[in-house]
VOMIKE-639741 format. One record per residue (C-alpha): z, x, y; residue number from 1; residue in three letters. Coordinates in Angstrom, 3 decimals. Example, Ala and Ser with C-alpha at 12.3 -4.5 7.8 and 13.67 -1.06 7.14 Angstrom:
<nodes>
<node Z="7.800" X="12.300" Y="-4.500" k="1" r="ala"/>
<node Z="7.140" X="13.670" Y="-1.060" k="2" r="ser"/>
</nodes>
This chain:
<nodes>
<node Z="47.912" X="57.264" Y="-19.472" k="1" r="met"/>
<node Z="46.045" X="60.572" Y="-19.303" k="2" r="asn"/>
<node Z="45.594" X="60.504" Y="-23.083" k="3" r="gln"/>
<node Z="43.836" X="57.148" Y="-22.796" k="4" r="trp"/>
<node Z="41.607" X="58.453" Y="-19.968" k="5" r="val"/>
<node Z="40.649" X="61.629" Y="-21.851" k="6" r="gln"/>
<node Z="40.124" X="59.912" Y="-25.227" k="7" r="his"/>
<node Z="38.741" X="56.413" Y="-24.570" k="8" r="pro"/>
<node Z="37.815" X="55.859" Y="-28.221" k="9" r="leu"/>
<node Z="41.199" X="56.863" Y="-29.614" k="10" r="ala"/>
<node Z="43.808" X="54.197" Y="-30.259" k="11" r="his"/>
<node Z="46.643" X="54.401" Y="-27.761" k="12" r="thr"/>
<node Z="49.419" X="52.107" Y="-26.611" k="13" r="ala"/>
<node Z="47.258" X="50.952" Y="-23.679" k="14" r="leu"/>
<node Z="44.723" X="49.456" Y="-26.114" k="15" r="asp"/>
<node Z="47.222" X="46.699" Y="-26.839" k="16" r="asp"/>
<node Z="47.419" X="45.876" Y="-23.121" k="17" r="ile"/>
<node Z="43.797" X="46.404" Y="-22.009" k="18" r="leu"/>
<node Z="41.278" X="44.640" Y="-24.289" k="19" r="pro"/>
<node Z="38.292" X="46.877" Y="-23.505" k="20" r="cys"/>
<node Z="34.867" X="46.518" Y="-25.132" k="21" r="val"/>
<node Z="32.562" X="49.340" Y="-26.116" k="22" r="asp"/>
<node Z="29.937" X="50.629" Y="-23.706" k="23" r="asn"/>
<node Z="27.021" X="49.121" Y="-25.649" k="24" r="ala"/>
<node Z="28.500" X="45.625" Y="-25.387" k="25" r="thr"/>
<node Z="29.214" X="46.118" Y="-21.692" k="26" r="ala"/>
<node Z="25.647" X="47.252" Y="-21.016" k="27" r="gln"/>
<node Z="24.310" X="44.266" Y="-22.948" k="28" r="glu"/>
<node Z="26.376" X="42.011" Y="-20.699" k="29" r="thr"/>
<node Z="24.938" X="43.719" Y="-17.616" k="30" r="leu"/>
<node Z="21.398" X="43.311" Y="-18.961" k="31" r="thr"/>
<node Z="21.936" X="39.605" Y="-19.589" k="32" r="lys"/>
<node Z="23.316" X="39.106" Y="-16.082" k="33" r="ser"/>
<node Z="20.206" X="40.801" Y="-14.651" k="34" r="lys"/>
<node Z="17.961" X="38.597" Y="-16.780" k="35" r="glu"/>
<node Z="19.682" X="35.423" Y="-15.599" k="36" r="val"/>
<node Z="19.491" X="36.569" Y="-11.967" k="37" r="thr"/>
<node Z="15.785" X="37.367" Y="-12.239" k="38" r="ser"/>
<node Z="14.931" X="34.091" Y="-14.003" k="39" r="lys"/>
<node Z="16.834" X="31.999" Y="-11.469" k="40" r="leu"/>
<node Z="14.929" X="33.705" Y="-8.652" k="41" r="val"/>
<node Z="11.640" X="33.025" Y="-10.466" k="42" r="asp"/>
<node Z="12.499" X="29.335" Y="-10.867" k="43" r="val"/>
<node Z="13.382" X="28.983" Y="-7.181" k="44" r="val"/>
<node Z="10.172" X="30.733" Y="-6.140" k="45" r="asn"/>
<node Z="8.115" X="28.440" Y="-8.382" k="46" r="gln"/>
<node Z="9.619" X="25.432" Y="-6.607" k="47" r="val"/>
<node Z="8.824" X="26.992" Y="-3.219" k="48" r="ile"/>
<node Z="5.275" X="28.020" Y="-4.110" k="49" r="thr"/>
<node Z="4.206" X="25.012" Y="-6.171" k="50" r="asn"/>
<node Z="6.065" X="22.195" Y="-4.423" k="51" r="ile"/>
<node Z="7.727" X="22.915" Y="-1.077" k="52" r="ser"/>
<node Z="4.848" X="24.925" Y="0.426" k="53" r="asn"/>
<node Z="2.152" X="22.577" Y="-0.858" k="54" r="asn"/>
<node Z="0.850" X="19.639" Y="1.150" k="55" r="asn"/>
<node Z="0.465" X="16.907" Y="-1.447" k="56" r="phe"/>
<node Z="-1.093" X="13.533" Y="-0.830" k="57" r="ser"/>
<node Z="1.273" X="10.534" Y="-0.888" k="58" r="pro"/>
<node Z="-0.018" X="9.598" Y="-4.342" k="59" r="ser"/>
<node Z="1.507" X="12.735" Y="-5.894" k="60" r="phe"/>
<node Z="5.067" X="11.459" Y="-6.054" k="61" r="arg"/>
<node Z="7.663" X="12.811" Y="-6.744" k="62" r="pro"/>
<node Z="6.052" X="16.131" Y="-5.727" k="63" r="leu"/>
<node Z="5.182" X="14.581" Y="-2.382" k="64" r="tyr"/>
<node Z="8.041" X="13.976" Y="0.033" k="65" r="tyr"/>
<node Z="6.057" X="14.440" Y="3.267" k="66" r="asn"/>
<node Z="6.754" X="18.188" Y="3.428" k="67" r="gln"/>
<node Z="5.136" X="19.835" Y="6.446" k="68" r="ser"/>
<node Z="5.494" X="22.625" Y="8.975" k="69" r="gly"/>
<node Z="5.750" X="26.417" Y="8.578" k="70" r="pro"/>
<node Z="5.712" X="27.732" Y="5.022" k="71" r="lys"/>
<node Z="9.033" X="28.512" Y="3.380" k="72" r="leu"/>
<node Z="9.612" X="32.246" Y="2.675" k="73" r="pro"/>
<node Z="10.072" X="33.046" Y="-0.999" k="74" r="ile"/>
<node Z="13.201" X="34.596" Y="-2.452" k="75" r="leu"/>
<node Z="13.400" X="38.338" Y="-3.066" k="76" r="cys"/>
<node Z="13.799" X="39.234" Y="-6.725" k="77" r="asn"/>
<node Z="16.079" X="42.298" Y="-6.905" k="78" r="pro"/>
<node Z="14.589" X="43.333" Y="-10.268" k="79" r="phe"/>
<node Z="11.174" X="44.123" Y="-11.692" k="80" r="tyr"/>
<node Z="10.139" X="42.598" Y="-15.011" k="81" r="ser"/>
<node Z="11.715" X="45.581" Y="-16.803" k="82" r="asp"/>
<node Z="14.986" X="44.860" Y="-14.911" k="83" r="leu"/>
<node Z="14.859" X="48.047" Y="-12.847" k="84" r="thr"/>
<node Z="15.910" X="47.757" Y="-9.204" k="85" r="asp"/>
<node Z="13.307" X="46.413" Y="-6.807" k="86" r="arg"/>
<node Z="13.146" X="46.449" Y="-3.002" k="87" r="ser"/>
<node Z="12.229" X="43.315" Y="-1.074" k="88" r="cys"/>
<node Z="8.678" X="42.938" Y="0.189" k="89" r="ser"/>
<node Z="7.841" X="41.785" Y="3.737" k="90" r="pro"/>
<node Z="8.165" X="38.025" Y="4.075" k="91" r="gly"/>
<node Z="10.782" X="37.681" Y="1.337" k="92" r="glu"/>
<node Z="14.340" X="36.599" Y="2.039" k="93" r="val"/>
<node Z="17.293" X="38.419" Y="0.514" k="94" r="asp"/>
<node Z="19.826" X="36.743" Y="-1.751" k="95" r="leu"/>
<node Z="22.541" X="37.365" Y="0.814" k="96" r="ser"/>
<node Z="20.952" X="35.337" Y="3.637" k="97" r="asn"/>
<node Z="18.389" X="33.077" Y="1.942" k="98" r="ala"/>
<node Z="20.395" X="29.881" Y="2.381" k="99" r="thr"/>
<node Z="20.868" X="30.587" Y="6.087" k="100" r="lys"/>
<node Z="17.119" X="31.143" Y="6.581" k="101" r="val"/>
<node Z="16.098" X="28.111" Y="4.540" k="102" r="trp"/>
<node Z="18.470" X="25.871" Y="6.467" k="103" r="asp"/>
<node Z="15.920" X="26.004" Y="9.316" k="104" r="asn"/>
<node Z="13.326" X="24.367" Y="7.044" k="105" r="tyr"/>
<node Z="15.379" X="21.310" Y="6.078" k="106" r="val"/>
<node Z="14.015" X="17.977" Y="7.289" k="107" r="cys"/>
<node Z="15.711" X="14.694" Y="7.972" k="108" r="gln"/>
<node Z="14.945" X="12.081" Y="5.353" k="109" r="val"/>
<node Z="14.130" X="8.398" Y="5.530" k="110" r="ser"/>
<node Z="15.784" X="5.791" Y="3.287" k="111" r="pro"/>
<node Z="12.941" X="6.299" Y="0.816" k="112" r="ser"/>
<node Z="13.874" X="9.979" Y="0.436" k="113" r="gly"/>
<node Z="10.835" X="11.452" Y="2.204" k="114" r="thr"/>
<node Z="10.923" X="13.716" Y="5.243" k="115" r="cys"/>
<node Z="10.910" X="11.836" Y="8.530" k="116" r="ser"/>
<node Z="10.843" X="15.086" Y="10.551" k="117" r="thr"/>
<node Z="9.043" X="18.387" Y="10.132" k="118" r="thr"/>
<node Z="10.408" X="20.440" Y="7.267" k="119" r="gly"/>
<node Z="9.731" X="21.846" Y="3.825" k="120" r="arg"/>
<node Z="12.991" X="20.919" Y="2.133" k="121" r="leu"/>
<node Z="14.983" X="17.747" Y="1.784" k="122" r="thr"/>
<node Z="18.773" X="18.151" Y="1.891" k="123" r="pro"/>
<node Z="18.931" X="17.480" Y="-1.869" k="124" r="val"/>
<node Z="16.344" X="20.125" Y="-2.746" k="125" r="ile"/>
<node Z="17.985" X="22.568" Y="-0.347" k="126" r="tyr"/>
<node Z="21.357" X="22.014" Y="-2.027" k="127" r="gly"/>
<node Z="19.882" X="22.674" Y="-5.476" k="128" r="gln"/>
<node Z="18.157" X="25.841" Y="-4.301" k="129" r="met"/>
<node Z="21.309" X="27.040" Y="-2.524" k="130" r="ala"/>
<node Z="23.328" X="26.568" Y="-5.730" k="131" r="ala"/>
<node Z="20.822" X="28.673" Y="-7.688" k="132" r="ala"/>
<node Z="20.898" X="31.381" Y="-5.013" k="133" r="val"/>
<node Z="24.695" X="31.477" Y="-5.008" k="134" r="asn"/>
<node Z="24.773" X="31.975" Y="-8.780" k="135" r="val"/>
<node Z="22.107" X="34.686" Y="-8.584" k="136" r="ser"/>
<node Z="23.885" X="36.469" Y="-5.751" k="137" r="phe"/>
<node Z="27.200" X="36.351" Y="-7.608" k="138" r="gly"/>
<node Z="25.696" X="37.843" Y="-10.769" k="139" r="leu"/>
<node Z="23.769" X="40.485" Y="-8.834" k="140" r="tyr"/>
<node Z="26.592" X="41.493" Y="-6.512" k="141" r="his"/>
<node Z="29.617" X="41.263" Y="-8.814" k="142" r="tyr"/>
<node Z="28.023" X="41.795" Y="-12.238" k="143" r="gly"/>
<node Z="28.240" X="45.627" Y="-12.273" k="144" r="pro"/>
<node Z="31.863" X="45.552" Y="-11.109" k="145" r="phe"/>
<node Z="32.809" X="42.990" Y="-13.756" k="146" r="leu"/>
<node Z="31.103" X="45.123" Y="-16.412" k="147" r="val"/>
<node Z="33.155" X="48.110" Y="-15.240" k="148" r="asp"/>
<node Z="36.241" X="45.978" Y="-15.807" k="149" r="leu"/>
<node Z="34.938" X="44.843" Y="-19.170" k="150" r="glu"/>
<node Z="34.523" X="48.360" Y="-20.586" k="151" r="asp"/>
<node Z="37.534" X="49.600" Y="-18.559" k="152" r="cys"/>
<node Z="35.521" X="52.185" Y="-16.583" k="153" r="asp"/>
<node Z="37.129" X="50.964" Y="-13.364" k="154" r="phe"/>
<node Z="40.617" X="51.082" Y="-14.884" k="155" r="val"/>
<node Z="39.917" X="54.480" Y="-16.449" k="156" r="arg"/>
<node Z="38.758" X="55.906" Y="-13.119" k="157" r="gln"/>
<node Z="41.800" X="54.454" Y="-11.355" k="158" r="thr"/>
<node Z="44.169" X="55.903" Y="-13.950" k="159" r="phe"/>
<node Z="42.394" X="59.261" Y="-13.693" k="160" r="gly"/>
<node Z="42.869" X="59.288" Y="-9.923" k="161" r="asp"/>
<node Z="46.534" X="58.381" Y="-10.294" k="162" r="ile"/>
<node Z="47.079" X="61.143" Y="-12.854" k="163" r="tyr"/>
<node Z="45.283" X="63.841" Y="-10.846" k="164" r="ser"/>
<node Z="46.605" X="62.865" Y="-7.391" k="165" r="ile"/>
<node Z="50.116" X="61.529" Y="-7.925" k="166" r="tyr"/>
<node Z="51.333" X="62.797" Y="-11.282" k="167" r="cys"/>
<node Z="51.631" X="66.527" Y="-10.334" k="168" r="pro"/>
<node Z="53.908" X="65.695" Y="-7.407" k="169" r="gly"/>
<node Z="55.776" X="63.123" Y="-9.468" k="170" r="leu"/>
<node Z="56.349" X="65.670" Y="-12.229" k="171" r="gln"/>
<node Z="57.579" X="68.228" Y="-9.699" k="172" r="arg"/>
<node Z="59.963" X="65.788" Y="-8.037" k="173" r="tyr"/>
<node Z="61.124" X="64.516" Y="-11.420" k="174" r="ser"/>
<node Z="61.934" X="68.102" Y="-12.425" k="175" r="lys"/>
<node Z="63.963" X="68.544" Y="-9.247" k="176" r="trp"/>
<node Z="65.834" X="65.319" Y="-9.923" k="177" r="val"/>
<node Z="66.481" X="66.440" Y="-13.499" k="178" r="tyr"/>
<node Z="67.814" X="69.818" Y="-12.321" k="179" r="ile"/>
<node Z="70.000" X="68.074" Y="-9.759" k="180" r="gly"/>
<node Z="71.411" X="65.723" Y="-12.395" k="181" r="leu"/>
<node Z="72.143" X="68.677" Y="-14.702" k="182" r="val"/>
<node Z="73.975" X="70.461" Y="-11.891" k="183" r="met"/>
<node Z="75.986" X="67.338" Y="-11.085" k="184" r="val"/>
<node Z="76.815" X="66.953" Y="-14.768" k="185" r="gly"/>
<node Z="77.971" X="70.566" Y="-15.019" k="186" r="leu"/>
<node Z="80.068" X="70.161" Y="-11.884" k="187" r="ala"/>
<node Z="81.741" X="67.062" Y="-13.328" k="188" r="val"/>
<node Z="82.334" X="68.871" Y="-16.631" k="189" r="leu"/>
<node Z="83.899" X="71.863" Y="-14.870" k="190" r="leu"/>
<node Z="86.031" X="69.561" Y="-12.735" k="191" r="ser"/>
<node Z="87.327" X="67.794" Y="-15.836" k="192" r="leu"/>
<node Z="88.005" X="71.140" Y="-17.515" k="193" r="thr"/>
<node Z="89.940" X="72.439" Y="-14.532" k="194" r="phe"/>
<node Z="91.821" X="69.146" Y="-14.272" k="195" r="trp"/>
<node Z="92.852" X="69.374" Y="-17.931" k="196" r="val"/>
<node Z="93.954" X="73.002" Y="-17.468" k="197" r="ile"/>
<node Z="95.850" X="72.091" Y="-14.314" k="198" r="tyr"/>
<node Z="97.551" X="69.197" Y="-16.073" k="199" r="gly"/>
<node Z="98.639" X="71.345" Y="-18.992" k="200" r="arg"/>
<node Z="99.989" X="74.047" Y="-16.690" k="201" r="glu"/>
<node Z="101.856" X="71.478" Y="-14.626" k="202" r="arg"/>
<node Z="103.436" X="69.912" Y="-17.699" k="203" r="arg"/>
<node Z="104.310" X="73.371" Y="-18.981" k="204" r="his"/>
<node Z="106.075" X="74.253" Y="-15.728" k="205" r="arg"/>
<node Z="108.002" X="70.994" Y="-15.732" k="206" r="val"/>
<node Z="109.025" X="71.505" Y="-19.356" k="207" r="tyr"/>
<node Z="110.104" X="75.079" Y="-18.707" k="208" r="thr"/>
<node Z="112.109" X="74.045" Y="-15.666" k="209" r="lys"/>
<node Z="113.902" X="71.311" Y="-17.569" k="210" r="glu"/>
<node Z="114.870" X="73.587" Y="-20.469" k="211" r="his"/>
<node Z="115.890" X="76.668" Y="-18.552" k="212" r="met"/>
<node Z="119.663" X="77.417" Y="-18.946" k="213" r="pro"/>
<node Z="121.604" X="76.541" Y="-15.848" k="214" r="lys"/>
<node Z="123.628" X="79.344" Y="-14.251" k="215" r="pro"/>
<node Z="127.385" X="79.223" Y="-14.942" k="216" r="ala"/>
<node Z="129.539" X="77.889" Y="-12.135" k="217" r="glu"/>
<node Z="132.226" X="80.323" Y="-10.850" k="218" r="gly"/>
</nodes>
């Protein structure tokens, strides 16, 4: 285990169990997950800016669905265009609570599919936006951890902790157990030796007693 931790590029027995990829491939996966997250956020924000927050005339169907009321806050993109980390600006909603905030902007719809109450989102549009947010949040939140699993960094760190924390004590206790087993083995061996010696002496005494000349009777 420690050999695999210290020499990640060397072939060890654990390579047959853990199908790890190289770091370059893992980083490419992380980059792609960031790109997908950022593009999904951009698509959602385009819908908010160009459709939901616009007041179209009834002739502009299907963009018009009688949207009205306070403007919908846009979604916070966690990355800049170069995919470096970005902080949310005032007025943006975070990926973690966007669906909860937007739920307050959902209107009731008439049979024709237009809003019959104040709101910026129909239930259908809200559901589509919520699905996109859930995918983006999953990639953003769990992507780095999954990449650590992909290139085995997480497993390597765990194995390193096990080796440094538990192995010294385990080796010490194993040595004590080994010494104890050796002592038990020696004790059994000595017992068998003494038993053999005792048996031979006992047989010798019996044999001697049986073959000793009996004293003459007067």
